[in-house]
Structure formats: structure tokens, C-alpha cells
N, C-alpha and C positions, 0 to 999 in steps of 0.2 A: 277780619280784622281780627287784633290782638290787642290787650289791656297793659298800658303802660304803667310800671310802679316807679315810684320814685329813685330807687336805686339806680337805676337804668339813667335817668337824667343828673343824678349827683356824679355818677362816674364818669359821665361825658364832661360836665361842667367844670369838674374840678380836677380831672386828668391824675386821680391819686393811685389808680391802676391803671398804667399804659395801656396793657393789651384790653382789659375791659374799655377802656375809654374809646379805643379804635374801632373795636366791634359796635360800641353804641354811635359812634360816629358814623359807621357804615349804616346802621339802620336809619338814622336820621336821615342821611341823605338818600336811602331809599324812599322816605315819606317825603322828603322835598321834591324828589323828581316824580313823584306819583306812582311809584313801583309798588308801593305799600300803602296801607292805611292802618292808622292806630288810634286808640282813643284812651282816655284817661278821666280822672274826677277832681273835684275840687279838694278832696283830701289830699291826692298826690302832689299838687301844686302846692298846697299848704304845708306840707311836709318840708318839700324841697326849700322853701323859703325859710323855713325854720331851721332847717340844718345849716344851709349856707351861712344865715346870719349869727349861728350860734357863737358866742364866745369861747366855748370850750372846745370848740371844732375848727370851723373856718374862717369866723370872723371877716365875713364880706359885707361891705356896706350895701344899703339899700339901692343906692343907684346903680352900682355894680351887678346887684341881683336882677334888677329890673333890664339892663342892657343884656344880661346873660339870657334871661328868659324870653325877652320878648322875640326874638327870631325864631324860638322854638314854638311858641305859642302861635306865630304867623306861619306855621308850615301846613301849607294845605292839604296834607295827607293826615293831619292830626285832627280829628273830629272829636270836638267838645261841645256839649251843651252851654250855652251861653258864653261863648269865647270873648266876646267884648266886655262882659263882667268881670273876667280875669283880667283883661288889660286894664281897665278902668281901676280895679283893685290895685294892680301894680303903680300906676299912676299916684293914687291916694297913699300908698304906703310910702313913696318917696315923699310926696308932699307933706305929709303929717308925721314927723318922726316919732310923736307919742303914741300912734297907733300901731299896733302888732299887724300882722297882715291878715288874721282871722278878722280882725275887727274892720280892715279896710274892705274886706270882702263883704260883710254886713253892709257896709255903708254903699258900696258900689250894688249890691242885690236891691237894696233900698231905693237908689237912683233909678235902677233899671224898672223897677215895679212903681214909681213914683209915689212912694211912702216916705212922710216927712217924720212921722213920730216913731221912735225907738224905746220900747221898755228897757230899761237897763239902770243898776246902779253904777256902771262904769263913767266916772266923769270926763274920761279922756274924749267921751264923743262930743262933749260941749264944745269944743274947739272946731267942730265942722259946722260950717255955716248951713248945710242944707238938713242938718239933723236936729231934731225937737227931742231930746231926751226926757223922759218922763219916768219917773219911779212909781211902782203900782201901790 
């Protein structure tokens, strides 16, 4: 098994370097068809969302980001702890435009762990009905 960095997903999703994008596509096809297993982590997924949504770089909308990432996260050969949490975070990210992806991940983790209270000064969480934001 090998670990997947954000730049591999970014090259594939943006095709800003065709040669690298094609190599990344070939890798993801091997993962899709069970010829290879890879893994990654939350930081990589968050970085991909951040870069794709960055107004200074790609300016890709939230729904488009979700549409691009869902098929990758669904690959059977992509081993990712709490994969459903990332999928839920993408849904929250699209549904709540004031939340950045990292905050959507927080809410998704809270929901998975059945935690309702969040210690935070960030008032953007007040718009999420499943979260009770508390200040220390």
C-alpha cells in the first residue's frame, strides 16, 4: 500500500499538467479495479478542497468540488479511516456555505461520535442545528 498526497488528486482533478494528470488517472484506475490499494488522510482531503476552492487558484464551486471528490472517495481500493465522515463533511460543506471544509469535518466527526456540544468562538457553527456551540 502507498500513501496518496494531495498533489496527485489535484493534478488528476484539474488536468493542469496533462502528462501528470494521465499518470494520476492510470493510478486511480488501478485503484478502481482492485489492482492497487492506496490510503490517505484527512489533511490531504482538506488540502484538496482548500486548493480547489481557492479564489486565487482554481475558484471551483462547492458542488463541483463534491462532484469531483465523491467518485474518488468511493474507490474500493482507497483505504481511508472513517470514509463516511469525509462523505458527510462534503455534504455539509455544500449545504452550509458559511462553513469551510475543516469546520464541516468537525461537524461530521461530532455527528459520527454523537457529540452535540462544541467548544468554539466560531459563530458559523450556530447555523448547524445539530451543534450546540459553547464558549469556555
